[in-house]
Structure formats: C-alpha cells, structure tokens
mmCIF file as gemmi writes it, N, C-alpha and C atoms, coordinates in Angstrom:
data_model
loop_
_atom_site.group_PDB
_atom_site.id
_atom_site.type_symbol
_atom_site.label_atom_id
_atom_site.label_alt_id
_atom_site.label_comp_id
_atom_site.label_asym_id
_atom_site.label_entity_id
_atom_site.label_seq_id
_atom_site.pdbx_PDB_ins_code
_atom_site.Cartn_x
_atom_site.Cartn_y
_atom_site.Cartn_z
_atom_site.occupancy
_atom_site.B_iso_or_equiv
_atom_site.pdbx_formal_charge
_atom_site.auth_seq_id
_atom_site.auth_asym_id
_atom_site.pdbx_PDB_model_num
ATOM 1 N N . MET Axp A 1 ? -26.075 9.221 125.869 1 0 ? 1 A 1
ATOM 2 C CA . MET Axp A 1 ? -27.186 8.655 126.606 1 0 ? 1 A 1
ATOM 3 C C . MET Axp A 1 ? -27.831 7.516 125.834 1 0 ? 1 A 1
ATOM 4 N N . GLU Axp A 2 ? -27.086 6.898 124.978 1 0 ? 2 A 1
ATOM 5 C CA . GLU Axp A 2 ? -27.676 5.844 124.144 1 0 ? 2 A 1
ATOM 6 C C . GLU Axp A 2 ? -28.054 4.604 124.952 1 0 ? 2 A 1
ATOM 7 N N . ASP Axp A 3 ? -27.376 4.383 126.075 1 0 ? 3 A 1
ATOM 8 C CA . ASP Axp A 3 ? -27.658 3.189 126.861 1 0 ? 3 A 1
ATOM 9 C C . ASP Axp A 3 ? -28.788 3.392 127.862 1 0 ? 3 A 1
ATOM 10 N N . TRP Axp A 4 ? -29.275 4.596 127.971 1 0 ? 4 A 1
ATOM 11 C CA . TRP Axp A 4 ? -30.341 4.886 128.92 1 0 ? 4 A 1
ATOM 12 C C . TRP Axp A 4 ? -31.692 4.652 128.253 1 0 ? 4 A 1
ATOM 13 N N . PRO Axp A 5 ? -32.677 4.197 129.028 1 0 ? 5 A 1
ATOM 14 C CA . PRO Axp A 5 ? -34.013 3.987 128.445 1 0 ? 5 A 1
ATOM 15 C C . PRO Axp A 5 ? -34.6 5.311 127.929 1 0 ? 5 A 1
ATOM 16 N N . GLU Axp A 6 ? -35.335 5.205 126.867 1 0 ? 6 A 1
ATOM 17 C CA . GLU Axp A 6 ? -35.913 6.401 126.246 1 0 ? 6 A 1
ATOM 18 C C . GLU Axp A 6 ? -36.824 7.158 127.211 1 0 ? 6 A 1
ATOM 19 N N . TRP Axp A 7 ? -37.579 6.432 128.042 1 0 ? 7 A 1
ATOM 20 C CA . TRP Axp A 7 ? -38.482 7.09 128.978 1 0 ? 7 A 1
ATOM 21 C C . TRP Axp A 7 ? -37.71 7.939 129.993 1 0 ? 7 A 1
ATOM 22 N N . LEU Axp A 8 ? -36.514 7.497 130.371 1 0 ? 8 A 1
ATOM 23 C CA . LEU Axp A 8 ? -35.704 8.253 131.316 1 0 ? 8 A 1
ATOM 24 C C . LEU Axp A 8 ? -35.162 9.525 130.666 1 0 ? 8 A 1
ATOM 25 N N . VAL Axp A 9 ? -34.683 9.402 129.46 1 0 ? 9 A 1
ATOM 26 C CA . VAL Axp A 9 ? -34.152 10.561 128.74 1 0 ? 9 A 1
ATOM 27 C C . VAL Axp A 9 ? -35.255 11.6 128.538 1 0 ? 9 A 1
ATOM 28 N N . LYS Axp A 10 ? -36.443 11.163 128.129 1 0 ? 10 A 1
ATOM 29 C CA . LYS Axp A 10 ? -37.567 12.085 127.933 1 0 ? 10 A 1
ATOM 30 C C . LYS Axp A 10 ? -37.94 12.766 129.252 1 0 ? 10 A 1
ATOM 31 N N . GLY Axp A 11 ? -37.914 12.01 130.332 1 0 ? 11 A 1
ATOM 32 C CA . GLY Axp A 11 ? -38.226 12.569 131.637 1 0 ? 11 A 1
ATOM 33 C C . GLY Axp A 11 ? -37.221 13.615 132.068 1 0 ? 11 A 1
ATOM 34 N N . LEU Axp A 12 ? -35.949 13.36 131.807 1 0 ? 12 A 1
ATOM 35 C CA . LEU Axp A 12 ? -34.907 14.329 132.15 1 0 ? 12 A 1
ATOM 36 C C . LEU Axp A 12 ? -35.06 15.611 131.337 1 0 ? 12 A 1
ATOM 37 N N . TYR Axp A 13 ? -35.336 15.472 130.043 1 0 ? 13 A 1
ATOM 38 C CA . TYR Axp A 13 ? -35.54 16.651 129.204 1 0 ? 13 A 1
ATOM 39 C C . TYR Axp A 13 ? -36.762 17.45 129.676 1 0 ? 13 A 1
ATOM 40 N N . LYS Axp A 14 ? -37.831 16.743 130.02 1 0 ? 14 A 1
ATOM 41 C CA . LYS Axp A 14 ? -39.043 17.419 130.49 1 0 ? 14 A 1
ATOM 42 C C . LYS Axp A 14 ? -38.761 18.186 131.774 1 0 ? 14 A 1
ATOM 43 N N . ARG Axp A 15 ? -38.042 17.576 132.7 1 0 ? 15 A 1
ATOM 44 C CA . ARG Axp A 15 ? -37.722 18.242 133.968 1 0 ? 15 A 1
ATOM 45 C C . ARG Axp A 15 ? -36.835 19.465 133.723 1 0 ? 15 A 1
ATOM 46 N N . PHE Axp A 16 ? -35.853 19.332 132.857 1 0 ? 16 A 1
ATOM 47 C CA . PHE Axp A 16 ? -34.99 20.466 132.52 1 0 ? 16 A 1
ATOM 48 C C . PHE Axp A 16 ? -35.813 21.616 131.95 1 0 ? 16 A 1
ATOM 49 N N . ASP Axp A 17 ? -36.728 21.302 131.036 1 0 ? 17 A 1
ATOM 50 C CA . ASP Axp A 17 ? -37.575 22.338 130.438 1 0 ? 17 A 1
ATOM 51 C C . ASP Axp A 17 ? -38.442 23.023 131.497 1 0 ? 17 A 1
ATOM 52 N N . GLU Axp A 18 ? -38.992 22.236 132.434 1 0 ? 18 A 1
ATOM 53 C CA . GLU Axp A 18 ? -39.813 22.808 133.499 1 0 ? 18 A 1
ATOM 54 C C . GLU Axp A 18 ? -38.996 23.745 134.382 1 0 ? 18 A 1
ATOM 55 N N . LEU Axp A 19 ? -37.787 23.333 134.735 1 0 ? 19 A 1
ATOM 56 C CA . LEU Axp A 19 ? -36.931 24.172 135.57 1 0 ? 19 A 1
ATOM 57 C C . LEU Axp A 19 ? -36.502 25.435 134.83 1 0 ? 19 A 1
ATOM 58 N N . SER Axp A 20 ? -36.209 25.31 133.544 1 0 ? 20 A 1
ATOM 59 C CA . SER Axp A 20 ? -35.824 26.474 132.743 1 0 ? 20 A 1
ATOM 60 C C . SER Axp A 20 ? -36.963 27.488 132.685 1 0 ? 20 A 1
ATOM 61 N N . LEU Axp A 21 ? -38.175 27.017 132.482 1 0 ? 21 A 1
ATOM 62 C CA . LEU Axp A 21 ? -39.336 27.901 132.431 1 0 ? 21 A 1
ATOM 63 C C . LEU Axp A 21 ? -39.538 28.585 133.778 1 0 ? 21 A 1
ATOM 64 N N . SER Axp A 22 ? -39.38 27.845 134.848 1 0 ? 22 A 1
ATOM 65 C CA . SER Axp A 22 ? -39.529 28.406 136.19 1 0 ? 22 A 1
ATOM 66 C C . SER Axp A 22 ? -38.529 29.521 136.436 1 0 ? 22 A 1
ATOM 67 N N . VAL Axp A 23 ? -37.299 29.324 136.028 1 0 ? 23 A 1
ATOM 68 C CA . VAL Axp A 23 ? -36.259 30.344 136.212 1 0 ? 23 A 1
ATOM 69 C C . VAL Axp A 23 ? -36.565 31.567 135.36 1 0 ? 23 A 1
ATOM 70 N N . GLU Axp A 24 ? -36.98 31.352 134.131 1 0 ? 24 A 1
ATOM 71 C CA . GLU Axp A 24 ? -37.257 32.47 133.228 1 0 ? 24 A 1
ATOM 72 C C . GLU Axp A 24 ? -38.404 33.341 133.729 1 0 ? 24 A 1
ATOM 73 N N . GLN Axp A 25 ? -39.313 32.77 134.513 1 0 ? 25 A 1
ATOM 74 C CA . GLN Axp A 25 ? -40.47 33.509 134.999 1 0 ? 25 A 1
ATOM 75 C C . GLN Axp A 25 ? -40.159 34.328 136.248 1 0 ? 25 A 1
ATOM 76 N N . GLN Axp A 26 ? -38.986 34.174 136.815 1 0 ? 26 A 1
ATOM 77 C CA . GLN Axp A 26 ? -38.615 34.952 137.992 1 0 ? 26 A 1
ATOM 78 C C . GLN Axp A 26 ? -38.11 36.321 137.54 1 0 ? 26 A 1
ATOM 79 N N . GLU Axp A 27 ? -38.742 37.361 138.047 1 0 ? 27 A 1
ATOM 80 C CA . GLU Axp A 27 ? -38.465 38.724 137.578 1 0 ? 27 A 1
ATOM 81 C C . GLU Axp A 27 ? -37.009 39.148 137.78 1 0 ? 27 A 1
ATOM 82 N N . HIS Axp A 28 ? -36.402 38.782 138.868 1 0 ? 28 A 1
ATOM 83 C CA . HIS Axp A 28 ? -35.035 39.228 139.13 1 0 ? 28 A 1
ATOM 84 C C . HIS Axp A 28 ? -34.007 38.527 138.237 1 0 ? 28 A 1
ATOM 85 N N . ILE Axp A 29 ? -34.427 37.495 137.529 1 0 ? 29 A 1
ATOM 86 C CA . ILE Axp A 29 ? -33.539 36.77 136.629 1 0 ? 29 A 1
ATOM 87 C C . ILE Axp A 29 ? -33.576 37.37 135.214 1 0 ? 29 A 1
ATOM 88 N N . ALA Axp A 30 ? -34.656 38.056 134.875 1 0 ? 30 A 1
ATOM 89 C CA . ALA Axp A 30 ? -34.839 38.575 133.514 1 0 ? 30 A 1
ATOM 90 C C . ALA Axp A 30 ? -33.664 39.41 133.019 1 0 ? 30 A 1
ATOM 91 N N . PRO Axp A 31 ? -33.136 40.357 133.813 1 0 ? 31 A 1
ATOM 92 C CA . PRO Axp A 31 ? -31.992 41.139 133.304 1 0 ? 31 A 1
ATOM 93 C C . PRO Axp A 31 ? -30.763 40.268 133.014 1 0 ? 31 A 1
ATOM 94 N N . LEU Axp A 32 ? -30.576 39.226 133.809 1 0 ? 32 A 1
ATOM 95 C CA . LEU Axp A 32 ? -29.436 38.333 133.583 1 0 ? 32 A 1
ATOM 96 C C . LEU Axp A 32 ? -29.613 37.53 132.294 1 0 ? 32 A 1
ATOM 97 N N . ILE Axp A 33 ? -30.826 37.117 132.031 1 0 ? 33 A 1
ATOM 98 C CA . ILE Axp A 33 ? -31.108 36.374 130.797 1 0 ? 33 A 1
ATOM 99 C C . ILE Axp A 33 ? -30.868 37.272 129.587 1 0 ? 33 A 1
ATOM 100 N N . GLU Axp A 34 ? -31.329 38.526 129.679 1 0 ? 34 A 1
ATOM 101 C CA . GLU Axp A 34 ? -31.118 39.471 128.581 1 0 ? 34 A 1
ATOM 102 C C . GLU Axp A 34 ? -29.629 39.722 128.351 1 0 ? 34 A 1
ATOM 103 N N . LYS Axp A 35 ? -28.889 39.903 129.439 1 0 ? 35 A 1
ATOM 104 C CA . LYS Axp A 35 ? -27.457 40.163 129.317 1 0 ? 35 A 1
ATOM 105 C C . LYS Axp A 35 ? -26.729 38.967 128.709 1 0 ? 35 A 1
ATOM 106 N N . SER Axp A 36 ? -27.065 37.757 129.168 1 0 ? 36 A 1
ATOM 107 C CA . SER Axp A 36 ? -26.394 36.57 128.626 1 0 ? 36 A 1
ATOM 108 C C . SER Axp A 36 ? -26.754 36.363 127.162 1 0 ? 36 A 1
ATOM 109 N N . SER Axp A 37 ? -27.98 36.696 126.799 1 0 ? 37 A 1
ATOM 110 C CA . SER Axp A 37 ? -28.39 36.586 125.4 1 0 ? 37 A 1
ATOM 111 C C . SER Axp A 37 ? -27.6 37.557 124.531 1 0 ? 37 A 1
ATOM 112 N N . LYS Axp A 38 ? -27.431 38.792 125.016 1 0 ? 38 A 1
ATOM 113 C CA . LYS Axp A 38 ? -26.649 39.788 124.259 1 0 ? 38 A 1
ATOM 114 C C . LYS Axp A 38 ? -25.197 39.351 124.143 1 0 ? 38 A 1
ATOM 115 N N . LEU Axp A 39 ? -24.635 38.844 125.238 1 0 ? 39 A 1
ATOM 116 C CA . LEU Axp A 39 ? -23.252 38.395 125.196 1 0 ? 39 A 1
ATOM 117 C C . LEU Axp A 39 ? -23.057 37.247 124.208 1 0 ? 39 A 1
ATOM 118 N N . LEU Axp A 40 ? -24.004 36.335 124.184 1 0 ? 40 A 1
ATOM 119 C CA . LEU Axp A 40 ? -23.935 35.22 123.249 1 0 ? 40 A 1
ATOM 120 C C . LEU Axp A 40 ? -24.028 35.714 121.812 1 0 ? 40 A 1
ATOM 121 N N . THR Axp A 41 ? -24.923 36.666 121.562 1 0 ? 41 A 1
ATOM 122 C CA . THR Axp A 41 ? -25.051 37.238 120.222 1 0 ? 41 A 1
ATOM 123 C C . THR Axp A 41 ? -23.76 37.927 119.805 1 0 ? 41 A 1
ATOM 124 N N . ASP Axp A 42 ? -23.186 38.719 120.746 1 0 ? 42 A 1
ATOM 125 C CA . ASP Axp A 42 ? -21.932 39.399 120.455 1 0 ? 42 A 1
ATOM 126 C C . ASP Axp A 42 ? -20.811 38.402 120.175 1 0 ? 42 A 1
ATOM 127 N N . LEU Axp A 43 ? -20.774 37.342 120.943 1 0 ? 43 A 1
ATOM 128 C CA . LEU Axp A 43 ? -19.752 36.319 120.766 1 0 ? 43 A 1
ATOM 129 C C . LEU Axp A 43 ? -19.877 35.671 119.381 1 0 ? 43 A 1
ATOM 130 N N . LYS Axp A 44 ? -21.099 35.376 118.994 1 0 ? 44 A 1
ATOM 131 C CA . LYS Axp A 44 ? -21.309 34.738 117.694 1 0 ? 44 A 1
ATOM 132 C C . LYS Axp A 44 ? -20.957 35.678 116.542 1 0 ? 44 A 1
ATOM 133 N N . SER Axp A 45 ? -21.172 36.985 116.761 1 0 ? 45 A 1
ATOM 134 C CA . SER Axp A 45 ? -20.896 37.939 115.672 1 0 ? 45 A 1
ATOM 135 C C . SER Axp A 45 ? -19.436 38.398 115.665 1 0 ? 45 A 1
ATOM 136 N N . GLY Axp A 46 ? -18.71 38.07 116.732 1 0 ? 46 A 1
ATOM 137 C CA . GLY Axp A 46 ? -17.294 38.431 116.788 1 0 ? 46 A 1
ATOM 138 C C . GLY Axp A 46 ? -17.033 39.813 117.33 1 0 ? 46 A 1
ATOM 139 N N . ASP Axp A 47 ? -18.057 40.495 117.872 1 0 ? 47 A 1
ATOM 140 C CA . ASP Axp A 47 ? -17.877 41.813 118.462 1 0 ? 47 A 1
ATOM 141 C C . ASP Axp A 47 ? -17.159 41.71 119.798 1 0 ? 47 A 1
ATOM 142 N N . ASP Axp A 48 ? -16.551 42.826 120.215 1 0 ? 48 A 1
ATOM 143 C CA . ASP Axp A 48 ? -15.897 42.882 121.516 1 0 ? 48 A 1
ATOM 144 C C . ASP Axp A 48 ? -16.892 43.233 122.603 1 0 ? 48 A 1
C-alpha cells in the first residue's frame, strides 16, 4: 500500500478496527472467537 495516500490507509485501518469490534461484541460470535483463538494457540504450539 505504499502508493496509497496515508489518509486512505489510516481510514481503512480505522474501519477494519470498528468492524472487528462490532463483531466481537455480538454474543453469538463469542464462542467462535474463543475456538479460533484456541486453534491458533494449538497450531503455534504444534499440538494436534
């Protein structure tokens, strides 16, 4: 993204962060976030 204006890149990051926060606050998504976090941890540690 080096050719894009800095204001555009900052705006995209801000929007992504807002959408991520919105998703995390939805109750039915919480178990999926926990599961994906555990899977990522297991993957990093090399567990099956």
